[in-house]
Structure formats: C-alpha cells, structure tokens
N, C-alpha and C positions, 0 to 999 in steps of 0.2 A: 873880255875885250868888247867894248862897244865901238860903234862905227866912228864916233867923234874922237874917242881916245886913240884909236888906231891912226886916224888922220893927224891928230895933234902930236903923237909921240911915236912915229914910225921906227926911229932908231931904238927906242926902248922895246918895242914889240920884237924886233930883230934880236936884240940882246937877250931878252927873256927866252926866246926860242933857242938861241945859240948856247945858252947856258944849260939847256936840256930840260927846261921846265915845260909842263904842258900848258898850251894856250887853250882857253875856253871861251866860248861865245856867250855874250850877254845881250845881244840884239843890236841893231843899228841905232835905234833912237830911244831906248829905255822906255818903251811904251807899256801900258798895261795890256799884256798880250791876250788875256781872256776876252777882251772886247773886240778882238780882230777876227777877220775872216781867215780861213785857211791860206788863201793866196797872200793876204797881208802879212800873216805870220811867216810864210815862206820868204817873202821879201825881207822882213826884219832879221831873219836867220842868215839868208844866203848873201846879203850885201856885205856884212862884216866878214863873212867866211871867204868871199872872193878877195877882199882887201888883204886879209892875212895871208891867203894863198899866194897872191901876187908878191907880197913882201918877203915871205919866208919859204914858200914851197910847201907849207904845211896845211893839211886838211884838218881843221879843228873837229873834235868828235864829241865834246861835252858842251851842254848848253844849260845855263841856269837862267830861268826867266826873271826879269826885273820884278822886284817886290815879292818874289816867291809866288807870284800870281799865275795860275794856270787853269786850264779846262781840258776836256777831252779833245777838242779841236786842236789845241796847241800841242798836246802830247802826240797825237797821231801825226801832225805835220813835222814835228821835231824828228820823230823816228823815220818818217818818209824821206827826210833830208839827210839821213845817215847819222844822226846825233843820238846821244843818250841824254835824256833830261835828268838833271840833278837838283837837289835842294840842299839844305844844311840842317844840322841839328845842334850846332853851337854858334850863337850869334855873339860876336865880340862887342857889339854895340859901339863900334868905333865911329860910326856915323853920327853919334850923339856928341862927339867931341869932348868927352869927359876927361881925357888925358891918357898918358901912357900907362900909369899904374892901373887905371880902371880897365883898360883893355886886357892887361896881363892877368889881373885877378878875375875878371869876368870870364875869361877862357879857362884859365887853369883850375878855377874853382867851380866850374859849371857842372851842374848835376848830370848832364848827358854826355860829358866828355868821356870817351871810351874808344876801344878799338873800332875803326871804321868811321869815326866821327869826321864830319865835314864842317870846318870852321868858317863862318862868314866874316870876311874882312873886305874892305873897300880901298882901292888904290888911291882914291881921291880924298879919303878922310884925313883930317888934319894931323892926327898923331900916329896913324897906322905904321908908316915907314919907320919912324922912330921906335915904335914898340916891337917891330918884327924880330930883331935879333934876340931880345929878351924872351919873347913869346916862343920862339923856336927852341932856345936853350931850355926854357921851363918845360916844354912838352917832351924834349928829349930826356931831361932829368927825371921825368915821370915814367920813362921807359917807352915812350911813343917813337915810332919811326914815321917820317914824313914820306908819303908816296904820291905818285901822280893820281889824279882823280880817276882816270880810266882803269887803274890797277884795282880800284875798290868796287868796280861795277861788275856784278854777276850778269852774264849774258843769257843764261838759261838756268833752269832748275832752282828757282828762288821764289821766295814769298816776301812780302813787306810786313813788318811788324807794326803795332800801333804807333810806335814813335817814328815811323818812316824809314827805318833801316831795312836793308835787304838782309835776308837770311837764306843761307844755302840750304836746299832741300836735298837730302841724300836719296 
C-alpha cells in the first residue's frame, strides 16, 4: 500500500482487508528510502499507516521498501515503528509488461522458488491482475500454500542465509 494508491482506491483497500488478506506498507511516496533521514523515513511509513488504520482499523505490520533499497537507518526506523522489514526472492518481472505468460513462467520456473519464497508483484503492472489466478493455481499445483507475509517472519532465534531467507536456529 502506497499513500497515493490508498487514496485512489479506498474501497479496494477495504475489500482486500475484508477478504482477510494482509495489508503491507510500501511508503507514502515510493521514495528511495536509503537517502532519507530517520524522521523522513518515519513520515513515509506512518502516513500510509494512518490512512489504512482510518479506513480499516488495521495496523499494518510489514514494510517493503521501494526498489528494495534500504540501509541501517531505514531498518532501525522500520522496527521502531513496529514493522517487520521484508524483501523478496522471486521477482515476477511484471513491471516490465512482457505479458501474462511471462509472469507465469518467470515465477513458476524461478530458481529461488521454494518454501518461504516471497514473490514480487505490482498491483499497477499491466498484466498482473490477469495473471494472478493462473499464478496461484500454478503455485498450488506445485504444492505451495499461500500464507500471510507475517506468518513467514521469525521474530527470534533466526539467522539470514546468503539468499536473504530467514532460517530458524534451534
């Protein structure tokens, strides 16, 4: 959820929440967050947070930085605001507008696709909505279950492997 998208599609925000899906924060203005001060990062986080809270009563808990761009200042600020920062390990490349088949094959044949994968898709990309049902069917036929982002996040006793995946430490 970016600030402009929340403002432009408030009924969709409500419908997504009502359907039981997790809402995630993607900043107010889609800025390159690593160039901002902690206070500017906080404003970019909390402005859409408050918009979603007002519309749905929900406190979003996951944040994906625009462009996947982050630094220590952003991560510290994100956590101070009560969020878990997330990234992705499978890029659908939907933003390149190559078409439905490209999205499907890019994801389902991706070398990193596995348990715990986070798939990057964009709600504004030209073919994403059209590809979504086939993408979900394809993932389920491979034996995957779709879960909320927050269900994937270990809160303690974990390490991060070289691919950026959390691993539970026993």
